[in-house]
C-alpha positions, 0 to 999 in steps of 0.5 A, a space after each residue: 488508536 493506530 496511526 492507520 485507524 487515526 488517519 481514516 477517522 480524521 478523513 471520515 470527519 472531513 468527508 474525504 477519501 484516503 489516498 494510499 500511494 505505493 513506491 518500491 524502496 530503492 527505486 530508482 536509487 537508494 538515496 531517493 526513497 526517503 525524498 520520494 516518501 516525503 514527496 508523496 506526503 507533500 503531494 497529498 498522500 495519506 498513507 504510504 505503501 513502501 514496497 520491499 524489493 523481491 525477485 518474483 513479485 507474482 501479483 505485480 505487472 511489468 511496471 512494478 517488476 521493473 522497479 523491483 529489478 532496479 532496486 535489487 540491482 542496487 542491492 536494496 533488501 528488507 533491512 534497507 527498507 527498515 532504515 528508510 522508514 527510520 529516516 522518514 520518521 525523523 521528520 514525519 511522525 504522522 503519516 502511516 507507512 505500510 510495508 508491502 511485499 512477499 513472504 520470502 524476505 520476511 521468512 528469511 529474517 524471521 517473523 519475530 525479527 520482522 515484527 520487532 524491526 517494523 515496530 522499532 523503526 515506526 512502521 504501522 503495518 504490512 501487506 504480505 501478498 502471499 500470506 493467506 489469512 487461513 495460514 498466518 493467524 499466529 503472525 496476525 496475532 503477533 502483529 496485533 500485539 505489537 500494535 501493527 496492522 496486517 492488511 489482507 487482499 480481497 479480490 473479485 473472486 474472493 468467497 464469502 468464507 475468505 471475506 469472513 476470514 479477512 474480517 476476523 484476522 485483518 487490521 488497518 484496512 482491507 485492500 480490494 483488488 479491483 481486477 482479475 490480473 496483476 497491478 497496472 493491468 486493465 480498466 476498472 468497472 466501477 459499477 462492479 466495484 461498488 457491488 463487490 464492496 457492498 458484499 464485502 461490507 456485509 462482513 468487514 467493518 474495516 475501511 476498504 481501499 481499492 487498487 489495481 488499475 487506477 491511473 488518473 484523477 477521473 478514475 480515482 474520483 469514480 472509485 472514491 464514490 464507493 471506497 474509503 481509500 484509493 490505492 495507486 502504485 504502478 502509475 506512480 512508478 511510471 512517473 519515476 521511470 519517465 523522469 529518471 532519478 533527477 526528476 522523479 521526486 518533483 514529478 511524483 509530487 506533482 502527479 500525486 497532487 493532481 490525484 489529491 485535487 481530483 479526490 477533493 474536488 
């Protein structure tokens, strides 16, 4: 059983919702990525999404775009991301780490090298925003063969055919994008989310995480009523921006702890 599957299974036994948290590797500086990863876990995160910096993150709003710009300004690239995961694994063997990003950096080093490096450093899977399931079945199969989960996005506009395709090739969990927009934009309609998740679950047996637009404990709690996982990214990056390099680690841990408390209330 993969770390992701084991995490969801353990949480289900405890009647808890998974908290999935996102940061961009290298933001606000290269030396802070691993301490921030540990702060996320200390705050109560169950799964970490570690963003691979990219110059054109098309699904991201301005908050995560700025995080990518800051990381790239420090020269942080995909090989640095692998190094951060390896460092994190020296003291944390339990928390799943999912690499999240775009096809370009993966294609540049090659899919075989990406899979081998991910496996070697102890990553657990990947979300590649611009890899549609119809076009990467071989990649998905190679990931599975390396015990890595390839996680796909589903949206309010996803057709039944797309949902079935994701059910067939996806692993780990399915990520439902709750808004027709970019990360950090708009407010979630939890009734609509509940209806859409019911339709998705008719075909998808994997746990379903919901992200985009979750900003506080109350929203997280409402989404947790219908989802297996709550995904928070932009709001965490805002904490990093607000508190700067000196205060980011403590601020992120405090914020995540508040979300965890709301989920467990």
